[in-house]
C-alpha positions as CSV (number, residue, x, y, z in Angstrom):
1,M,-33.8,55.5,114.0
2,Q,-32.9,57.8,116.9
3,K,-31.2,60.1,114.5
4,H,-34.5,60.9,112.7
5,R,-36.3,61.7,115.9
6,T,-33.6,64.2,117.0
7,A,-33.8,65.9,113.6
8,R,-37.5,66.4,113.9
9,L,-37.4,67.8,117.5
10,P,-36.3,71.4,116.5
11,L,-39.0,71.5,113.8
12,L,-41.7,70.3,116.2
13,T,-40.6,72.8,118.8
14,L,-40.7,75.7,116.3
15,V,-44.2,74.7,115.1
16,L,-45.5,74.5,118.7
17,L,-44.0,78.0,119.5
18,F,-45.7,79.4,116.4
19,L,-49.0,78.0,117.6
20,L,-48.6,79.2,121.1
21,F,-47.7,82.8,120.2
22,E,-50.0,83.4,117.3
23,Q,-50.8,86.9,116.3
24,P,-53.2,88.3,113.7
25,V,-51.7,89.0,110.3
26,Y,-53.1,91.6,108.1
27,A,-52.1,90.6,104.6
28,Y,-53.8,90.4,101.3
29,V,-53.4,87.6,98.7
30,D,-54.6,88.4,95.3
31,P,-57.2,85.8,94.1
32,G,-55.3,85.3,90.9
33,A,-52.1,84.2,92.8
34,G,-53.3,80.6,93.0
35,S,-53.9,80.4,89.2
36,L,-50.5,82.0,88.6
37,L,-48.8,79.3,90.8
38,W,-50.7,76.6,88.9
39,Q,-49.6,78.1,85.6
40,I,-46.0,78.2,86.7
41,L,-46.1,74.6,87.9
42,V,-47.7,73.3,84.7
43,A,-45.3,75.2,82.5
44,G,-42.3,73.9,84.4
45,L,-43.6,70.3,84.2
46,V,-44.2,70.6,80.4
47,G,-40.7,72.1,80.0
48,V,-39.1,69.3,82.0
49,L,-41.0,66.7,80.0
50,F,-39.8,68.2,76.7
51,Y,-36.2,68.3,78.0
52,V,-36.3,64.7,79.1
53,R,-37.8,63.6,75.9
54,R,-35.1,65.3,73.9
55,L,-32.4,63.9,76.2
56,L,-33.7,60.4,75.9
57,G,-34.0,60.8,72.1
58,L,-30.3,61.8,71.9
59,L,-29.3,58.9,74.1
60,F,-31.3,56.0,72.6
61,V,-32.1,56.9,69.0
62,R,-29.3,56.1,66.6
63,K,-29.0,58.1,63.4
64,K,-29.8,56.2,60.3
65,E,-26.6,55.4,58.4
66,G,-26.7,56.8,54.9
67,K,-26.5,54.0,52.3
68,P,-25.0,54.8,48.9
69,C,-27.5,54.8,46.0
70,Q,-27.4,51.7,43.9
71,P,-28.3,51.8,40.2
72,P,-31.5,49.8,39.4
73,Q,-30.9,46.2,38.5
74,Q,-31.9,45.2,34.9
């Protein structure tokens, strides 16, 4: 348990330093940037789902064995 606490200490120190020495930032984020990020996330998720579906189909679905045609019985 002690290992996790020591791993968080540098991160906590960094966050506190950022909060103590804050400065104004003059930046502009385009309003369409959020929708672009959502579009990227949804497209990635759909792509992963299709890939997983194809992979599972190849692993678990067996091909139907071709049966020879039999002449009709009279």
